[in-house]
mmCIF file as gemmi writes it, N, C-alpha and C atoms, coordinates in Angstrom:
data_model
loop_
_atom_site.group_PDB
_atom_site.id
_atom_site.type_symbol
_atom_site.label_atom_id
_atom_site.label_alt_id
_atom_site.label_comp_id
_atom_site.label_asym_id
_atom_site.label_entity_id
_atom_site.label_seq_id
_atom_site.pdbx_PDB_ins_code
_atom_site.Cartn_x
_atom_site.Cartn_y
_atom_site.Cartn_z
_atom_site.occupancy
_atom_site.B_iso_or_equiv
_atom_site.pdbx_formal_charge
_atom_site.auth_seq_id
_atom_site.auth_asym_id
_atom_site.pdbx_PDB_model_num
ATOM 1 N N . MET Axp A 1 ? 0.819 -1.193 0 1 0 ? 1 A 1
ATOM 2 C CA . MET Axp A 1 ? 0 0 0 1 0 ? 1 A 1
ATOM 3 C C . MET Axp A 1 ? 0.864 1.258 0 1 0 ? 1 A 1
ATOM 4 N N . ASN Axp A 2 ? 1.95 1.257 0.756 1 0 ? 2 A 1
ATOM 5 C CA . ASN Axp A 2 ? 2.813 2.416 0.856 1 0 ? 2 A 1
ATOM 6 C C . ASN Axp A 2 ? 3.493 2.708 -0.484 1 0 ? 2 A 1
ATOM 7 N N . LEU Axp A 3 ? 3.947 1.66 -1.165 1 0 ? 3 A 1
ATOM 8 C CA . LEU Axp A 3 ? 4.581 1.834 -2.465 1 0 ? 3 A 1
ATOM 9 C C . LEU Axp A 3 ? 3.597 2.388 -3.485 1 0 ? 3 A 1
ATOM 10 N N . ARG Axp A 4 ? 2.383 1.935 -3.414 1 0 ? 4 A 1
ATOM 11 C CA . ARG Axp A 4 ? 1.343 2.413 -4.331 1 0 ? 4 A 1
ATOM 12 C C . ARG Axp A 4 ? 1.074 3.904 -4.108 1 0 ? 4 A 1
ATOM 13 N N . TRP Axp A 5 ? 1.035 4.329 -2.848 1 0 ? 5 A 1
ATOM 14 C CA . TRP Axp A 5 ? 0.801 5.734 -2.525 1 0 ? 5 A 1
ATOM 15 C C . TRP Axp A 5 ? 1.926 6.608 -3.075 1 0 ? 5 A 1
ATOM 16 N N . TRP Axp A 6 ? 3.184 6.169 -2.913 1 0 ? 6 A 1
ATOM 17 C CA . TRP Axp A 6 ? 4.321 6.934 -3.437 1 0 ? 6 A 1
ATOM 18 C C . TRP Axp A 6 ? 4.282 7.01 -4.95 1 0 ? 6 A 1
ATOM 19 N N . LYS Axp A 7 ? 3.877 5.935 -5.592 1 0 ? 7 A 1
ATOM 20 C CA . LYS Axp A 7 ? 3.796 5.924 -7.057 1 0 ? 7 A 1
ATOM 21 C C . LYS Axp A 7 ? 2.796 6.965 -7.547 1 0 ? 7 A 1
ATOM 22 N N . TRP Axp A 8 ? 1.599 6.99 -6.959 1 0 ? 8 A 1
ATOM 23 C CA . TRP Axp A 8 ? 0.573 7.942 -7.38 1 0 ? 8 A 1
ATOM 24 C C . TRP Axp A 8 ? 0.952 9.375 -7.007 1 0 ? 8 A 1
ATOM 25 N N . THR Axp A 9 ? 1.631 9.534 -5.893 1 0 ? 9 A 1
ATOM 26 C CA . THR Axp A 9 ? 2.09 10.863 -5.504 1 0 ? 9 A 1
ATOM 27 C C . THR Axp A 9 ? 3.135 11.38 -6.498 1 0 ? 9 A 1
ATOM 28 N N . ALA Axp A 10 ? 4.061 10.522 -6.896 1 0 ? 10 A 1
ATOM 29 C CA . ALA Axp A 10 ? 5.078 10.917 -7.874 1 0 ? 10 A 1
ATOM 30 C C . ALA Axp A 10 ? 4.434 11.252 -9.213 1 0 ? 10 A 1
ATOM 31 N N . ILE Axp A 11 ? 3.46 10.481 -9.633 1 0 ? 11 A 1
ATOM 32 C CA . ILE Axp A 11 ? 2.768 10.76 -10.893 1 0 ? 11 A 1
ATOM 33 C C . ILE Axp A 11 ? 2.034 12.094 -10.801 1 0 ? 11 A 1
ATOM 34 N N . ALA Axp A 12 ? 1.353 12.348 -9.69 1 0 ? 12 A 1
ATOM 35 C CA . ALA Axp A 12 ? 0.62 13.607 -9.513 1 0 ? 12 A 1
ATOM 36 C C . ALA Axp A 12 ? 1.565 14.802 -9.531 1 0 ? 12 A 1
ATOM 37 N N . VAL Axp A 13 ? 2.694 14.692 -8.852 1 0 ? 13 A 1
ATOM 38 C CA . VAL Axp A 13 ? 3.675 15.778 -8.843 1 0 ? 13 A 1
ATOM 39 C C . VAL Axp A 13 ? 4.223 16.002 -10.252 1 0 ? 13 A 1
ATOM 40 N N . GLY Axp A 14 ? 4.512 14.93 -10.971 1 0 ? 14 A 1
ATOM 41 C CA . GLY Axp A 14 ? 4.997 15.05 -12.351 1 0 ? 14 A 1
ATOM 42 C C . GLY Axp A 14 ? 3.989 15.732 -13.261 1 0 ? 14 A 1
ATOM 43 N N . VAL Axp A 15 ? 2.726 15.375 -13.12 1 0 ? 15 A 1
ATOM 44 C CA . VAL Axp A 15 ? 1.673 16.002 -13.93 1 0 ? 15 A 1
ATOM 45 C C . VAL Axp A 15 ? 1.554 17.485 -13.599 1 0 ? 15 A 1
ATOM 46 N N . ILE Axp A 16 ? 1.602 17.827 -12.322 1 0 ? 16 A 1
ATOM 47 C CA . ILE Axp A 16 ? 1.511 19.238 -11.912 1 0 ? 16 A 1
ATOM 48 C C . ILE Axp A 16 ? 2.692 20.034 -12.459 1 0 ? 16 A 1
ATOM 49 N N . LEU Axp A 17 ? 3.904 19.477 -12.377 1 0 ? 17 A 1
ATOM 50 C CA . LEU Axp A 17 ? 5.084 20.163 -12.922 1 0 ? 17 A 1
ATOM 51 C C . LEU Axp A 17 ? 4.98 20.324 -14.437 1 0 ? 17 A 1
ATOM 52 N N . ALA Axp A 18 ? 4.507 19.301 -15.131 1 0 ? 18 A 1
ATOM 53 C CA . ALA Axp A 18 ? 4.374 19.381 -16.585 1 0 ? 18 A 1
ATOM 54 C C . ALA Axp A 18 ? 3.328 20.423 -16.979 1 0 ? 18 A 1
ATOM 55 N N . LEU Axp A 19 ? 2.215 20.466 -16.267 1 0 ? 19 A 1
ATOM 56 C CA . LEU Axp A 19 ? 1.19 21.47 -16.553 1 0 ? 19 A 1
ATOM 57 C C . LEU Axp A 19 ? 1.703 22.88 -16.267 1 0 ? 19 A 1
ATOM 58 N N . GLY Axp A 20 ? 2.441 23.037 -15.185 1 0 ? 20 A 1
ATOM 59 C CA . GLY Axp A 20 ? 3.027 24.347 -14.871 1 0 ? 20 A 1
ATOM 60 C C . GLY Axp A 20 ? 4.017 24.795 -15.923 1 0 ? 20 A 1
ATOM 61 N N . TYR Axp A 21 ? 4.865 23.877 -16.363 1 0 ? 21 A 1
ATOM 62 C CA . TYR Axp A 21 ? 5.831 24.195 -17.416 1 0 ? 21 A 1
ATOM 63 C C . TYR Axp A 21 ? 5.11 24.54 -18.718 1 0 ? 21 A 1
ATOM 64 N N . GLY Axp A 22 ? 4.047 23.808 -19.032 1 0 ? 22 A 1
ATOM 65 C CA . GLY Axp A 22 ? 3.273 24.102 -20.23 1 0 ? 22 A 1
ATOM 66 C C . GLY Axp A 22 ? 2.612 25.469 -20.156 1 0 ? 22 A 1
ATOM 67 N N . ALA Axp A 23 ? 2.057 25.81 -18.993 1 0 ? 23 A 1
ATOM 68 C CA . ALA Axp A 23 ? 1.43 27.127 -18.838 1 0 ? 23 A 1
ATOM 69 C C . ALA Axp A 23 ? 2.47 28.233 -18.955 1 0 ? 23 A 1
ATOM 70 N N . LEU Axp A 24 ? 3.626 28.062 -18.311 1 0 ? 24 A 1
ATOM 71 C CA . LEU Axp A 24 ? 4.682 29.062 -18.443 1 0 ? 24 A 1
ATOM 72 C C . LEU Axp A 24 ? 5.147 29.191 -19.887 1 0 ? 24 A 1
ATOM 73 N N . SER Axp A 25 ? 5.267 28.069 -20.59 1 0 ? 25 A 1
ATOM 74 C CA . SER Axp A 25 ? 5.675 28.107 -21.997 1 0 ? 25 A 1
ATOM 75 C C . SER Axp A 25 ? 4.68 28.898 -22.824 1 0 ? 25 A 1
ATOM 76 N N . HIS Axp A 26 ? 3.41 28.723 -22.535 1 0 ? 26 A 1
ATOM 77 C CA . HIS Axp A 26 ? 2.383 29.445 -23.281 1 0 ? 26 A 1
ATOM 78 C C . HIS Axp A 26 ? 2.463 30.945 -23.019 1 0 ? 26 A 1
ATOM 79 N N . PHE Axp A 27 ? 2.589 31.33 -21.768 1 0 ? 27 A 1
ATOM 80 C CA . PHE Axp A 27 ? 2.563 32.739 -21.415 1 0 ? 27 A 1
ATOM 81 C C . PHE Axp A 27 ? 3.894 33.452 -21.634 1 0 ? 27 A 1
ATOM 82 N N . MET Axp A 28 ? 5.001 32.722 -21.625 1 0 ? 28 A 1
ATOM 83 C CA . MET Axp A 28 ? 6.31 33.358 -21.767 1 0 ? 28 A 1
ATOM 84 C C . MET Axp A 28 ? 6.846 33.288 -23.19 1 0 ? 28 A 1
ATOM 85 N N . GLY Axp A 29 ? 6.148 32.653 -24.098 1 0 ? 29 A 1
ATOM 86 C CA . GLY Axp A 29 ? 6.587 32.665 -25.484 1 0 ? 29 A 1
ATOM 87 C C . GLY Axp A 29 ? 7.179 31.362 -25.979 1 0 ? 29 A 1
ATOM 88 N N . GLY Axp A 30 ? 7.422 30.41 -25.139 1 0 ? 30 A 1
ATOM 89 C CA . GLY Axp A 30 ? 7.941 29.13 -25.596 1 0 ? 30 A 1
ATOM 90 C C . GLY Axp A 30 ? 8.807 28.458 -24.55 1 0 ? 30 A 1
ATOM 91 N N . PRO Axp A 31 ? 9.1 27.193 -24.768 1 0 ? 31 A 1
ATOM 92 C CA . PRO Axp A 31 ? 9.9 26.433 -23.801 1 0 ? 31 A 1
ATOM 93 C C . PRO Axp A 31 ? 11.308 26.993 -23.602 1 0 ? 31 A 1
ATOM 94 N N . ARG Axp A 32 ? 11.912 27.532 -24.651 1 0 ? 32 A 1
ATOM 95 C CA . ARG Axp A 32 ? 13.266 28.081 -24.498 1 0 ? 32 A 1
ATOM 96 C C . ARG Axp A 32 ? 13.265 29.288 -23.569 1 0 ? 32 A 1
ATOM 97 N N . ASP Axp A 33 ? 12.211 30.115 -23.642 1 0 ? 33 A 1
ATOM 98 C CA . ASP Axp A 33 ? 12.13 31.268 -22.756 1 0 ? 33 A 1
ATOM 99 C C . ASP Axp A 33 ? 11.932 30.843 -21.308 1 0 ? 33 A 1
ATOM 100 N N . VAL Axp A 34 ? 11.156 29.809 -21.089 1 0 ? 34 A 1
ATOM 101 C CA . VAL Axp A 34 ? 10.956 29.297 -19.73 1 0 ? 34 A 1
ATOM 102 C C . VAL Axp A 34 ? 12.273 28.745 -19.202 1 0 ? 34 A 1
ATOM 103 N N . TYR Axp A 35 ? 12.985 27.987 -20.024 1 0 ? 35 A 1
ATOM 104 C CA . TYR Axp A 35 ? 14.266 27.442 -19.599 1 0 ? 35 A 1
ATOM 105 C C . TYR Axp A 35 ? 15.236 28.567 -19.245 1 0 ? 35 A 1
ATOM 106 N N . GLY Axp A 36 ? 15.304 29.605 -20.087 1 0 ? 36 A 1
ATOM 107 C CA . GLY Axp A 36 ? 16.19 30.735 -19.801 1 0 ? 36 A 1
ATOM 108 C C . GLY Axp A 36 ? 15.814 31.434 -18.508 1 0 ? 36 A 1
ATOM 109 N N . PHE Axp A 37 ? 14.516 31.6 -18.27 1 0 ? 37 A 1
ATOM 110 C CA . PHE Axp A 37 ? 14.06 32.227 -17.038 1 0 ? 37 A 1
ATOM 111 C C . PHE Axp A 37 ? 14.448 31.391 -15.824 1 0 ? 37 A 1
ATOM 112 N N . LEU Axp A 38 ? 14.174 30.089 -15.897 1 0 ? 38 A 1
ATOM 113 C CA . LEU Axp A 38 ? 14.475 29.223 -14.76 1 0 ? 38 A 1
ATOM 114 C C . LEU Axp A 38 ? 15.971 29.079 -14.532 1 0 ? 38 A 1
ATOM 115 N N . ARG Axp A 39 ? 16.734 29.089 -15.614 1 0 ? 39 A 1
ATOM 116 C CA . ARG Axp A 39 ? 18.177 28.859 -15.504 1 0 ? 39 A 1
ATOM 117 C C . ARG Axp A 39 ? 18.946 30.111 -15.094 1 0 ? 39 A 1
ATOM 118 N N . TYR Axp A 40 ? 18.59 31.263 -15.655 1 0 ? 40 A 1
ATOM 119 C CA . TYR Axp A 40 ? 19.4 32.459 -15.45 1 0 ? 40 A 1
ATOM 120 C C . TYR Axp A 40 ? 18.744 33.523 -14.575 1 0 ? 40 A 1
ATOM 121 N N . ALA Axp A 41 ? 17.465 33.792 -14.762 1 0 ? 41 A 1
ATOM 122 C CA . ALA Axp A 41 ? 16.823 34.894 -14.035 1 0 ? 41 A 1
ATOM 123 C C . ALA Axp A 41 ? 16.404 34.508 -12.624 1 0 ? 41 A 1
ATOM 124 N N . LEU Axp A 42 ? 15.805 33.351 -12.476 1 0 ? 42 A 1
ATOM 125 C CA . LEU Axp A 42 ? 15.252 32.963 -11.176 1 0 ? 42 A 1
ATOM 126 C C . LEU Axp A 42 ? 16.294 32.913 -10.058 1 0 ? 42 A 1
ATOM 127 N N . PRO Axp A 43 ? 17.497 32.366 -10.278 1 0 ? 43 A 1
ATOM 128 C CA . PRO Axp A 43 ? 18.472 32.335 -9.175 1 0 ? 43 A 1
ATOM 129 C C . PRO Axp A 43 ? 18.915 33.72 -8.71 1 0 ? 43 A 1
ATOM 130 N N . HIS Axp A 44 ? 18.817 34.721 -9.569 1 0 ? 44 A 1
ATOM 131 C CA . HIS Axp A 44 ? 19.273 36.063 -9.217 1 0 ? 44 A 1
ATOM 132 C C . HIS Axp A 44 ? 18.121 36.981 -8.836 1 0 ? 44 A 1
ATOM 133 N N . TRP Axp A 45 ? 16.94 36.425 -8.728 1 0 ? 45 A 1
ATOM 134 C CA . TRP Axp A 45 ? 15.752 37.191 -8.426 1 0 ? 45 A 1
ATOM 135 C C . TRP Axp A 45 ? 15.667 37.396 -6.918 1 0 ? 45 A 1
ATOM 136 N N . HIS Axp A 46 ? 15.777 38.603 -6.479 1 0 ? 46 A 1
ATOM 137 C CA . HIS Axp A 46 ? 15.67 38.909 -5.061 1 0 ? 46 A 1
ATOM 138 C C . HIS Axp A 46 ? 15.138 40.324 -4.898 1 0 ? 46 A 1
ATOM 139 N N . ARG Axp A 47 ? 14.663 40.591 -3.741 1 0 ? 47 A 1
ATOM 140 C CA . ARG Axp A 47 ? 14.171 41.939 -3.466 1 0 ? 47 A 1
ATOM 141 C C . ARG Axp A 47 ? 15.365 42.836 -3.174 1 0 ? 47 A 1
ATOM 142 N N . GLY Axp A 48 ? 15.357 43.986 -3.811 1 0 ? 48 A 1
ATOM 143 C CA . GLY Axp A 48 ? 16.409 44.955 -3.559 1 0 ? 48 A 1
ATOM 144 C C . GLY Axp A 48 ? 16.126 45.749 -2.3 1 0 ? 48 A 1
ATOM 145 N N . ASP Axp A 49 ? 17.037 46.617 -1.961 1 0 ? 49 A 1
ATOM 146 C CA . ASP Axp A 49 ? 16.851 47.411 -0.754 1 0 ? 49 A 1
ATOM 147 C C . ASP Axp A 49 ? 16.602 48.882 -1.071 1 0 ? 49 A 1
ATOM 148 N N . LEU Axp A 50 ? 16.284 49.217 -2.33 1 0 ? 50 A 1
ATOM 149 C CA . LEU Axp A 50 ? 15.958 50.596 -2.671 1 0 ? 50 A 1
ATOM 150 C C . LEU Axp A 50 ? 14.574 50.953 -2.168 1 0 ? 50 A 1
ATOM 151 N N . ARG Axp A 51 ? 14.428 52.158 -1.686 1 0 ? 51 A 1
ATOM 152 C CA . ARG Axp A 51 ? 13.149 52.662 -1.204 1 0 ? 51 A 1
ATOM 153 C C . ARG Axp A 51 ? 12.876 54.007 -1.865 1 0 ? 51 A 1
ATOM 154 N N . VAL Axp A 52 ? 11.63 54.427 -1.809 1 0 ? 52 A 1
ATOM 155 C CA . VAL Axp A 52 ? 11.252 55.726 -2.354 1 0 ? 52 A 1
ATOM 156 C C . VAL Axp A 52 ? 12.065 56.801 -1.643 1 0 ? 52 A 1
ATOM 157 N N . GLY Axp A 53 ? 12.679 57.67 -2.422 1 0 ? 53 A 1
ATOM 158 C CA . GLY Axp A 53 ? 13.488 58.75 -1.851 1 0 ? 53 A 1
ATOM 159 C C . GLY Axp A 53 ? 14.971 58.459 -1.857 1 0 ? 53 A 1
ATOM 160 N N . ASN Axp A 54 ? 15.363 57.207 -2.033 1 0 ? 54 A 1
ATOM 161 C CA . ASN Axp A 54 ? 16.788 56.877 -2.117 1 0 ? 54 A 1
ATOM 162 C C . ASN Axp A 54 ? 17.351 57.383 -3.435 1 0 ? 54 A 1
ATOM 163 N N . PRO Axp A 55 ? 18.608 57.78 -3.455 1 0 ? 55 A 1
ATOM 164 C CA . PRO Axp A 55 ? 19.216 58.153 -4.733 1 0 ? 55 A 1
ATOM 165 C C . PRO Axp A 55 ? 19.329 56.932 -5.649 1 0 ? 55 A 1
ATOM 166 N N . ALA Axp A 56 ? 19.228 57.179 -6.934 1 0 ? 56 A 1
ATOM 167 C CA . ALA Axp A 56 ? 19.328 56.091 -7.914 1 0 ? 56 A 1
ATOM 168 C C . ALA Axp A 56 ? 20.741 55.522 -7.919 1 0 ? 56 A 1
ATOM 169 N N . PRO Axp A 57 ? 20.874 54.225 -8.115 1 0 ? 57 A 1
ATOM 170 C CA . PRO Axp A 57 ? 22.223 53.654 -8.215 1 0 ? 57 A 1
ATOM 171 C C . PRO Axp A 57 ? 22.918 54.181 -9.46 1 0 ? 57 A 1
ATOM 172 N N . ASP Axp A 58 ? 24.213 54.337 -9.374 1 0 ? 58 A 1
ATOM 173 C CA . ASP Axp A 58 ? 24.971 54.854 -10.512 1 0 ? 58 A 1
ATOM 174 C C . ASP Axp A 58 ? 25.24 53.714 -11.495 1 0 ? 58 A 1
ATOM 175 N N . VAL Axp A 59 ? 24.691 53.853 -12.675 1 0 ? 59 A 1
ATOM 176 C CA . VAL Axp A 59 ? 24.883 52.856 -13.725 1 0 ? 59 A 1
ATOM 177 C C . VAL Axp A 59 ? 25.25 53.564 -15.016 1 0 ? 59 A 1
ATOM 178 N N . GLU Axp A 60 ? 25.813 52.824 -15.931 1 0 ? 60 A 1
ATOM 179 C CA . GLU Axp A 60 ? 26.121 53.356 -17.251 1 0 ? 60 A 1
ATOM 180 C C . GLU Axp A 60 ? 25.06 52.857 -18.222 1 0 ? 60 A 1
ATOM 181 N N . LEU Axp A 61 ? 24.456 53.78 -18.964 1 0 ? 61 A 1
ATOM 182 C CA . LEU Axp A 61 ? 23.367 53.454 -19.871 1 0 ? 61 A 1
ATOM 183 C C . LEU Axp A 61 ? 23.762 53.747 -21.308 1 0 ? 61 A 1
ATOM 184 N N . VAL Axp A 62 ? 23.1 53.068 -22.231 1 0 ? 62 A 1
ATOM 185 C CA . VAL Axp A 62 ? 23.324 53.265 -23.657 1 0 ? 62 A 1
ATOM 186 C C . VAL Axp A 62 ? 22.205 54.153 -24.191 1 0 ? 62 A 1
ATOM 187 N N . THR Axp A 63 ? 22.55 55.118 -25.037 1 0 ? 63 A 1
ATOM 188 C CA . THR Axp A 63 ? 21.542 56.011 -25.606 1 0 ? 63 A 1
ATOM 189 C C . THR Axp A 63 ? 20.718 55.282 -26.661 1 0 ? 63 A 1
ATOM 190 N N . LEU Axp A 64 ? 19.655 55.932 -27.115 1 0 ? 64 A 1
ATOM 191 C CA . LEU Axp A 64 ? 18.76 55.305 -28.087 1 0 ? 64 A 1
ATOM 192 C C . LEU Axp A 64 ? 19.445 54.952 -29.402 1 0 ? 64 A 1
ATOM 193 N N . ASP Axp A 65 ? 20.445 55.717 -29.787 1 0 ? 65 A 1
ATOM 194 C CA . ASP Axp A 65 ? 21.129 55.404 -31.043 1 0 ? 65 A 1
ATOM 195 C C . ASP Axp A 65 ? 22.044 54.193 -30.92 1 0 ? 65 A 1
ATOM 196 N N . GLY Axp A 66 ? 22.302 53.754 -29.693 1 0 ? 66 A 1
ATOM 197 C CA . GLY Axp A 66 ? 23.118 52.572 -29.465 1 0 ? 66 A 1
ATOM 198 C C . GLY Axp A 66 ? 24.604 52.809 -29.592 1 0 ? 66 A 1
ATOM 199 N N . GLN Axp A 67 ? 25.011 54.038 -29.842 1 0 ? 67 A 1
ATOM 200 C CA . GLN Axp A 67 ? 26.426 54.327 -30.076 1 0 ? 67 A 1
ATOM 201 C C . GLN Axp A 67 ? 27.127 54.913 -28.852 1 0 ? 67 A 1
ATOM 202 N N . SER Axp A 68 ? 26.454 55.796 -28.152 1 0 ? 68 A 1
ATOM 203 C CA . SER Axp A 68 ? 27.118 56.456 -27.035 1 0 ? 68 A 1
ATOM 204 C C . SER Axp A 68 ? 26.546 55.976 -25.705 1 0 ? 68 A 1
ATOM 205 N N . ARG Axp A 69 ? 27.327 56.214 -24.664 1 0 ? 69 A 1
ATOM 206 C CA . ARG Axp A 69 ? 26.947 55.816 -23.309 1 0 ? 69 A 1
ATOM 207 C C . ARG Axp A 69 ? 27.025 57.043 -22.399 1 0 ? 69 A 1
ATOM 208 N N . PHE Axp A 70 ? 26.289 56.982 -21.307 1 0 ? 70 A 1
ATOM 209 C CA . PHE Axp A 70 ? 26.389 58.034 -20.305 1 0 ? 70 A 1
ATOM 210 C C . PHE Axp A 70 ? 26.145 57.44 -18.937 1 0 ? 70 A 1
ATOM 211 N N . ALA Axp A 71 ? 26.704 58.087 -17.938 1 0 ? 71 A 1
ATOM 212 C CA . ALA Axp A 71 ? 26.502 57.649 -16.555 1 0 ? 71 A 1
ATOM 213 C C . ALA Axp A 71 ? 25.253 58.328 -16.016 1 0 ? 71 A 1
ATOM 214 N N . LEU Axp A 72 ? 24.484 57.627 -15.261 1 0 ? 72 A 1
ATOM 215 C CA . LEU Axp A 72 ? 23.248 58.173 -14.703 1 0 ? 72 A 1
ATOM 216 C C . LEU Axp A 72 ? 23.524 59.372 -13.812 1 0 ? 72 A 1
ATOM 217 N N . ARG Axp A 73 ? 24.647 59.373 -13.097 1 0 ? 73 A 1
ATOM 218 C CA . ARG Axp A 73 ? 24.966 60.489 -12.202 1 0 ? 73 A 1
ATOM 219 C C . ARG Axp A 73 ? 25.166 61.802 -12.976 1 0 ? 73 A 1
ATOM 220 N N . ASP Axp A 74 ? 25.516 61.696 -14.278 1 0 ? 74 A 1
ATOM 221 C CA . ASP Axp A 74 ? 25.703 62.908 -15.081 1 0 ? 74 A 1
ATOM 222 C C . ASP Axp A 74 ? 24.381 63.572 -15.45 1 0 ? 74 A 1
ATOM 223 N N . ARG Axp A 75 ? 23.279 62.853 -15.379 1 0 ? 75 A 1
ATOM 224 C CA . ARG Axp A 75 ? 21.989 63.385 -15.82 1 0 ? 75 A 1
ATOM 225 C C . ARG Axp A 75 ? 21.018 63.66 -14.683 1 0 ? 75 A 1
ATOM 226 N N . THR Axp A 76 ? 21.363 63.327 -13.471 1 0 ? 76 A 1
ATOM 227 C CA . THR Axp A 76 ? 20.427 63.528 -12.362 1 0 ? 76 A 1
ATOM 228 C C . THR Axp A 76 ? 20.741 64.825 -11.626 1 0 ? 76 A 1
ATOM 229 N N . GLY Axp A 77 ? 19.71 65.391 -11.01 1 0 ? 77 A 1
ATOM 230 C CA . GLY Axp A 77 ? 19.901 66.557 -10.163 1 0 ? 77 A 1
ATOM 231 C C . GLY Axp A 77 ? 19.516 67.877 -10.801 1 0 ? 77 A 1
ATOM 232 N N . ARG Axp A 78 ? 19.763 68.045 -12.099 1 0 ? 78 A 1
ATOM 233 C CA . ARG Axp A 78 ? 19.472 69.324 -12.731 1 0 ? 78 A 1
ATOM 234 C C . ARG Axp A 78 ? 18.001 69.472 -13.082 1 0 ? 78 A 1
ATOM 235 N N . ARG Axp A 79 ? 17.417 68.446 -13.63 1 0 ? 79 A 1
ATOM 236 C CA . ARG Axp A 79 ? 15.999 68.457 -14.01 1 0 ? 79 A 1
ATOM 237 C C . ARG Axp A 79 ? 15.483 67.025 -13.931 1 0 ? 79 A 1
ATOM 238 N N . PRO Axp A 80 ? 14.169 66.838 -13.987 1 0 ? 80 A 1
ATOM 239 C CA . PRO Axp A 80 ? 13.625 65.477 -13.864 1 0 ? 80 A 1
ATOM 240 C C . PRO Axp A 80 ? 14.146 64.543 -14.965 1 0 ? 80 A 1
ATOM 241 N N . LEU Axp A 81 ? 14.372 63.327 -14.6 1 0 ? 81 A 1
ATOM 242 C CA . LEU Axp A 81 ? 14.853 62.306 -15.52 1 0 ? 81 A 1
ATOM 243 C C . LEU Axp A 81 ? 13.886 61.131 -15.472 1 0 ? 81 A 1
ATOM 244 N N . VAL Axp A 82 ? 13.426 60.706 -16.644 1 0 ? 82 A 1
ATOM 245 C CA . VAL Axp A 82 ? 12.504 59.572 -16.731 1 0 ? 82 A 1
ATOM 246 C C . VAL Axp A 82 ? 13.208 58.453 -17.473 1 0 ? 82 A 1
ATOM 247 N N . LEU Axp A 83 ? 13.253 57.285 -16.854 1 0 ? 83 A 1
ATOM 248 C CA . LEU Axp A 83 ? 13.814 56.104 -17.496 1 0 ? 83 A 1
ATOM 249 C C . LEU Axp A 83 ? 12.676 55.145 -17.78 1 0 ? 83 A 1
ATOM 250 N N . ILE Axp A 84 ? 12.592 54.672 -19.008 1 0 ? 84 A 1
ATOM 251 C CA . ILE Axp A 84 ? 11.564 53.717 -19.388 1 0 ? 84 A 1
ATOM 252 C C . ILE Axp A 84 ? 12.262 52.435 -19.821 1 0 ? 84 A 1
ATOM 253 N N . PHE Axp A 85 ? 11.983 51.354 -19.115 1 0 ? 85 A 1
ATOM 254 C CA . PHE Axp A 85 ? 12.534 50.052 -19.461 1 0 ? 85 A 1
ATOM 255 C C . PHE Axp A 85 ? 11.412 49.227 -20.052 1 0 ? 85 A 1
ATOM 256 N N . GLY Axp A 86 ? 11.539 48.903 -21.3 1 0 ? 86 A 1
ATOM 257 C CA . GLY Axp A 86 ? 10.487 48.126 -21.941 1 0 ? 86 A 1
ATOM 258 C C . GLY Axp A 86 ? 10.85 47.816 -23.369 1 0 ? 86 A 1
ATOM 259 N N . SER Axp A 87 ? 10.012 47.046 -23.988 1 0 ? 87 A 1
ATOM 260 C CA . SER Axp A 87 ? 10.214 46.654 -25.375 1 0 ? 87 A 1
ATOM 261 C C . SER Axp A 87 ? 9.051 47.16 -26.202 1 0 ? 87 A 1
ATOM 262 N N . TYR Axp A 88 ? 9.363 47.768 -27.298 1 0 ? 88 A 1
ATOM 263 C CA . TYR Axp A 88 ? 8.318 48.307 -28.172 1 0 ? 88 A 1
ATOM 264 C C . TYR Axp A 88 ? 8.288 47.577 -29.503 1 0 ? 88 A 1
ATOM 265 N N . THR Axp A 89 ? 8.631 46.307 -29.464 1 0 ? 89 A 1
ATOM 266 C CA . THR Axp A 89 ? 8.628 45.53 -30.718 1 0 ? 89 A 1
ATOM 267 C C . THR Axp A 89 ? 7.415 44.661 -30.789 1 0 ? 89 A 1
């Protein structure tokens, strides 16, 4: 009886994992995107410690033309700066 219970439990867990992977594949664009997310993004996913009012971290950004770069600290302080992270394709 105990072996039978473990067998059905393993099958149920496998079905749930397969359905979850299938749903993620559907919503994320495909199995390769899910694999990339699970392999590279998920391990580095954590809550940061930035709060409203904290200064922005200093990073180097690429301009829209893709040729030049600038440091965020060079553009902050004088006037409002809006950063939009997204894809328009």
